[in-house]
SEBA-477566 format. One record per atom (N, C-alpha, C): x, y, z. Coordinates in steps of 0.2 Angstrom, whole numbers, padded with zeros to 4 digits, always signed. Last residue first. Layout:
BEGIN
XYZ
...
//
This chain:
BEGIN
+0181-0166-0305
+0185-0163-0310
+0191-0167-0312
+0177-0174-0295
+0173-0174-0301
+0177-0171-0306
+0186-0171-0285
+0186-0178-0287
+0182-0178-0294
+0182-0158-0281
+0189-0159-0284
+0189-0166-0287
+0170-0160-0276
+0170-0156-0282
+0177-0157-0285
+0174-0167-0264
+0170-0170-0269
+0170-0167-0276
+0180-0156-0258
+0184-0162-0259
+0180-0166-0265
+0170-0147-0256
+0176-0145-0261
+0180-0152-0263
+0153-0153-0256
+0160-0152-0253
+0165-0151-0258
+0140-0142-0262
+0144-0148-0262
+0151-0147-0258
+0127-0135-0268
+0130-0136-0262
+0134-0142-0261
+0120-0125-0280
+0124-0130-0279
+0127-0130-0271
+0108-0117-0280
+0110-0120-0286
+0115-0126-0285
+0094-0111-0272
+0100-0114-0271
+0102-0118-0277
+0087-0095-0272
+0087-0102-0275
+0094-0105-0274
+0077-0084-0264
+0084-0087-0264
+0083-0094-0267
+0069-0068-0265
+0069-0075-0266
+0076-0078-0267
+0071-0054-0265
+0072-0058-0259
+0072-0065-0260
+0069-0047-0277
+0063-0048-0272
+0064-0052-0266
+0080-0050-0284
+0080-0043-0280
+0074-0043-0276
+0085-0067-0280
+0082-0062-0284
+0081-0055-0280
+0100-0075-0279
+0095-0071-0275
+0092-0066-0279
+0107-0091-0281
+0104-0085-0284
+0099-0082-0280
+0121-0099-0275
+0115-0096-0274
+0113-0091-0279
+0133-0112-0271
+0130-0106-0276
+0123-0105-0275
+0146-0117-0262
+0139-0115-0262
+0137-0110-0267
+0158-0128-0257
+0156-0123-0262
+0148-0123-0262
+0166-0132-0242
+0161-0132-0246
+0161-0127-0251
+0178-0129-0234
+0176-0136-0235
+0170-0137-0240
+0181-0116-0230
+0186-0120-0234
+0185-0127-0235
+0169-0111-0225
+0174-0114-0220
+0179-0118-0224
+0164-0110-0241
+0162-0110-0234
+0166-0114-0230
+0164-0100-0255
+0168-0106-0252
+0166-0105-0244
+0150-0096-0266
+0154-0095-0259
+0158-0101-0258
+0144-0087-0278
+0147-0093-0277
+0151-0092-0271
+0129-0079-0284
+0135-0079-0279
+0137-0086-0278
+0119-0068-0293
+0122-0075-0293
+0128-0075-0289
+0105-0060-0293
+0111-0059-0291
+0114-0066-0290
+0094-0052-0304
+0096-0059-0301
+0103-0059-0299
+0082-0039-0303
+0089-0042-0304
+0089-0049-0302
+0075-0024-0305
+0073-0031-0305
+0079-0035-0308
+0080-0011-0304
+0077-0014-0298
+0076-0021-0299
+0088+0000-0311
+0088-0007-0312
+0086-0011-0306
+0087+0013-0305
+0087+0012-0313
+0086+0005-0315
+0088+0011-0292
+0082+0014-0294
+0081+0014-0302
+0100+0005-0291
+0095+0001-0290
+0088+0004-0292
+0111+0012-0304
+0108+0012-0297
+0102+0007-0297
+0117+0013-0316
+0118+0007-0313
+0115+0006-0306
+0114+0026-0320
+0110+0021-0324
+0112+0014-0321
+0110+0040-0312
+0114+0034-0311
+0111+0028-0314
+0098+0048-0316
+0105+0050-0317
+0110+0044-0317
+0084+0043-0325
+0088+0042-0319
+0095+0044-0321
+0073+0045-0333
+0078+0049-0334
+0083+0049-0327
+0064+0035-0334
+0063+0040-0329
+0069+0045-0328
+0067+0027-0345
+0060+0029-0343
+0059+0035-0339
+0081+0025-0344
+0078+0029-0349
+0071+0031-0348
+0081+0017-0333
+0085+0023-0333
+0083+0028-0338
+0076+0004-0331
+0071+0010-0330
+0075+0016-0332
+0078-0011-0337
+0082-0005-0336
+0077+0001-0336
+0077-0028-0331
+0074-0022-0333
+0078-0016-0332
+0087-0037-0326
+0081-0039-0330
+0077-0034-0334
+0103-0041-0325
+0099-0035-0325
+0093-0037-0329
+0112-0052-0316
+0108-0051-0322
+0103-0046-0321
+0128-0052-0309
+0121-0049-0309
+0118-0049-0316
+0139-0063-0301
+0137-0060-0307
+0130-0058-0306
+0154-0070-0293
+0147-0067-0293
+0145-0064-0300
+0164-0081-0284
+0162-0078-0290
+0155-0075-0289
+0169-0082-0271
+0173-0084-0276
+0171-0082-0283
+0169-0076-0255
+0165-0075-0262
+0170-0076-0267
+0170-0085-0241
+0174-0082-0246
+0170-0082-0253
+0169-0087-0224
+0166-0087-0230
+0170-0083-0235
+0171-0096-0209
+0174-0092-0214
+0170-0093-0220
+0161-0102-0201
+0168-0100-0197
+0171-0095-0202
+0145-0105-0199
+0150-0101-0203
+0156-0099-0199
+0136-0119-0198
+0140-0114-0194
+0145-0111-0198
+0122-0121-0209
+0129-0122-0208
+0132-0117-0202
+0109-0117-0212
+0111-0124-0212
+0118-0126-0210
+0108-0104-0209
+0102-0108-0207
+0104-0116-0207
+0118-0098-0216
+0119-0099-0209
+0113-0103-0206
+0113-0096-0229
+0118-0101-0228
+0119-0103-0220
+0105-0085-0226
+0102-0091-0228
+0107-0097-0227
+0115-0075-0223
+0110-0077-0218
+0107-0084-0220
+0121-0075-0236
+0125-0077-0230
+0120-0079-0224
+0111-0069-0243
+0114-0076-0245
+0117-0079-0239
+0109-0057-0237
+0103-0062-0237
+0106-0069-0238
+0121-0051-0240
+0119-0052-0233
+0114-0057-0233
+0119-0051-0254
+0125-0055-0251
+0123-0056-0244
+0108-0042-0256
+0108-0049-0258
+0113-0054-0255
+0114-0030-0251
+0109-0033-0247
+0108-0041-0249
+0123-0029-0262
+0126-0030-0255
+0120-0033-0251
+0114-0027-0273
+0119-0033-0273
+0121-0034-0266
+0098-0022-0267
+0104-0021-0271
+0108-0027-0270
+0080-0026-0268
+0087-0026-0264
+0092-0025-0269
+0063-0023-0266
+0069-0024-0270
+0075-0022-0267
+0047-0027-0261
+0054-0026-0258
+0059-0027-0264
+0030-0025-0257
+0035-0026-0262
+0042-0024-0259
+0023-0026-0245
+0020-0029-0251
+0025-0030-0257
+0030-0029-0229
+0030-0026-0236
+0026-0030-0241
+0034-0036-0218
+0029-0031-0217
+0028-0026-0224
+0043-0046-0222
+0036-0048-0219
+0031-0042-0218
+0054-0038-0226
+0050-0042-0231
+0043-0044-0228
+0059-0034-0214
+0056-0029-0218
+0052-0033-0224
+0064-0046-0209
+0058-0043-0205
+0054-0038-0210
+0075-0047-0216
+0069-0052-0217
+0063-0050-0214
+0083-0038-0210
+0081-0037-0217
+0075-0041-0219
+0086-0045-0199
+0082-0038-0198
+0079-0037-0205
+0094-0055-0204
+0087-0057-0200
+0083-0050-0200
+0105-0048-0209
+0100-0052-0213
+0094-0054-0210
+0110-0044-0197
+0107-0039-0201
+0103-0042-0206
+0114-0056-0192
+0109-0052-0188
+0106-0047-0192
+0124-0059-0201
+0118-0064-0200
+0113-0060-0197
+0133-0049-0198
+0130-0049-0205
+0124-0054-0205
+0137-0053-0185
+0134-0046-0187
+0130-0046-0193
+0143-0065-0188
+0137-0065-0184
+0133-0058-0185
+0155-0061-0195
+0150-0065-0198
+0143-0065-0194
+0165-0054-0189
+0159-0050-0190
+0154-0054-0194
+0178-0063-0198
+0176-0059-0192
+0170-0055-0194
+0180-0068-0210
+0181-0072-0205
+0179-0069-0198
+0179-0068-0227
+0176-0065-0221
+0177-0070-0216
+0189-0065-0240
+0187-0070-0236
+0185-0067-0229
+0188-0059-0257
+0188-0058-0250
+0186-0064-0246
+0184-0063-0270
+0190-0065-0268
+0192-0064-0260
+0173-0049-0272
+0176-0055-0275
+0183-0057-0272
+0169-0043-0255
+0171-0042-0262
+0173-0048-0265
+0157-0039-0244
+0162-0044-0246
+0163-0043-0253
+0150-0027-0241
+0150-0033-0236
+0156-0037-0238
+0151-0009-0241
+0152-0016-0244
+0152-0021-0239
+0145+0001-0233
+0147+0002-0239
+0148-0004-0244
+0135+0006-0221
+0137-0001-0224
+0139+0000-0231
+0131+0019-0220
+0136+0017-0216
+0139+0010-0218
+0120+0021-0229
+0126+0023-0231
+0132+0021-0226
+0107+0015-0235
+0110+0013-0229
+0118+0015-0230
+0092+0021-0240
+0099+0021-0242
+0103+0020-0235
+0077+0016-0246
+0081+0017-0240
+0088+0016-0242
+0063+0023-0254
+0070+0021-0255
+0074+0022-0248
+0046+0018-0256
+0051+0021-0252
+0058+0018-0253
+0036+0022-0271
+0039+0017-0266
+0044+0021-0262
+0022+0025-0281
+0027+0028-0276
+0030+0022-0272
+0018+0027-0296
+0018+0021-0292
+0024+0023-0287
+0007+0036-0307
+0012+0036-0301
+0012+0029-0298
+0006+0032-0324
+0003+0033-0318
+0008+0033-0312
+0017+0033-0333
+0010+0035-0335
+0006+0036-0329
+0024+0022-0324
+0025+0024-0331
+0018+0026-0333
+0031+0023-0307
+0025+0023-0312
+0027+0025-0319
+0040+0023-0298
+0041+0018-0303
+0035+0018-0308
+0048+0035-0288
+0042+0034-0293
+0044+0029-0298
+0053+0036-0272
+0055+0035-0279
+0049+0033-0282
+0057+0045-0257
+0053+0041-0261
+0055+0041-0268
+0069+0041-0243
+0066+0045-0248
+0060+0041-0252
+0079+0040-0229
+0073+0038-0232
+0070+0043-0237
+0095+0035-0224
+0091+0040-0227
+0085+0037-0231
+0101+0030-0208
+0098+0028-0214
+0094+0034-0217
+0109+0030-0197
+0109+0036-0201
+0106+0035-0208
+0109+0018-0191
+0105+0024-0187
+0105+0030-0192
+0106+0004-0198
+0110+0010-0199
+0106+0016-0196
+0098-0006-0191
+0104-0008-0196
+0109-0002-0197
+0089+0001-0184
+0093-0004-0180
+0099-0006-0185
+0083+0008-0195
+0087+0012-0190
+0091+0007-0186
+0076-0003-0200
+0081+0000-0204
+0086+0004-0200
+0067-0006-0190
+0072-0011-0192
+0078-0008-0196
+0060+0006-0190
+0063+0004-0184
+0069-0001-0186
+0054+0005-0203
+0058+0011-0201
+0063+0009-0195
+0046-0007-0201
+0051-0006-0206
+0056-0001-0204
+0037-0002-0191
+0042-0008-0190
+0047-0008-0195
+0031+0008-0197
+0034+0010-0191
+0039+0004-0190
+0024+0001-0208
+0029+0006-0209
+0034+0008-0203
+0015-0006-0200
+0020-0010-0204
+0026-0005-0206
+0007+0003-0194
+0012-0001-0190
+0017-0004-0194
+0006+0020-0200
+0005+0013-0202
+0010+0009-0197
+0002+0035-0205
+0001+0031-0199
+0000+0024-0201
+0011+0048-0213
+0008+0041-0214
+0008+0037-0207
+0019+0059-0213
+0012+0060-0211
+0008+0053-0211
+0032+0056-0217
+0031+0057-0210
+0023+0058-0208
+0030+0054-0231
+0031+0048-0226
+0029+0050-0219
+0016+0064-0236
+0023+0063-0235
+0024+0057-0230
+0002+0058-0247
+0005+0061-0241
+0013+0060-0241
-0002+0052-0258
-0005+0058-0256
-0002+0061-0250
+0005+0040-0261
+0003+0045-0267
+0001+0051-0264
+0006+0034-0249
+0012+0036-0252
+0011+0041-0258
-0008+0030-0248
-0005+0035-0244
+0001+0038-0246
-0008+0019-0258
-0012+0025-0259
-0010+0031-0254
+0001+0010-0251
+0002+0013-0258
-0002+0019-0260
+0000+0003-0239
+0000+0011-0239
+0002+0014-0246
-0001-0011-0238
-0007-0007-0238
-0006+0001-0237
+0016-0014-0232
+0009-0016-0234
+0004-0011-0233
+0028-0004-0240
+0025-0007-0234
+0018-0009-0236
+0039-0006-0252
+0032-0004-0252
+0029-0007-0246
+0056-0001-0255
+0051-0004-0251
+0044-0001-0252
+0072-0004-0259
+0066-0001-0261
+0060-0005-0258
+0088-0002-0252
+0082-0006-0252
+0076-0002-0255
+0106-0001-0254
+0099+0002-0255
+0094-0004-0255
+0122+0004-0249
+0117-0002-0248
+0110+0001-0249
//
């Protein structure tokens, strides 16, 4: 699970100093939230500048390998995923830029759904990622499918909620969520 972050007002500091040398309340809050999600979070920098440096922070949360795969039904641990989603939201509030990978987008989608529904079970029934920009050739990235190579994406998810509803969402890599469909399965079956 990866998140690319530019904490508020430290872009110049990231160009000139090591992360450990930067004094920023926003950076401290972000690092605290990341460590609450994954105590062994790895923090590094990544350069997105083409011609001029544009340094951002890359957080790799390796203890969380996958949240839910296509066809999987999640019935246990849902509250934990929602709690992680709320922590990730705090990172957005303290950042100028944030880019998330597909697993983070799924967590944010589940957290978003939980605002309107009590989730007893959730099943991922379809997903697709639209990659908007490919930086792998610009920066000679080793992993061409990694978030650092393709940070600007739209993640489309369709979930079955509580065996009662079908919900489709698009989550942009900047965290914006767009609701596409929210319908009872019975109503959907009657349409078809």
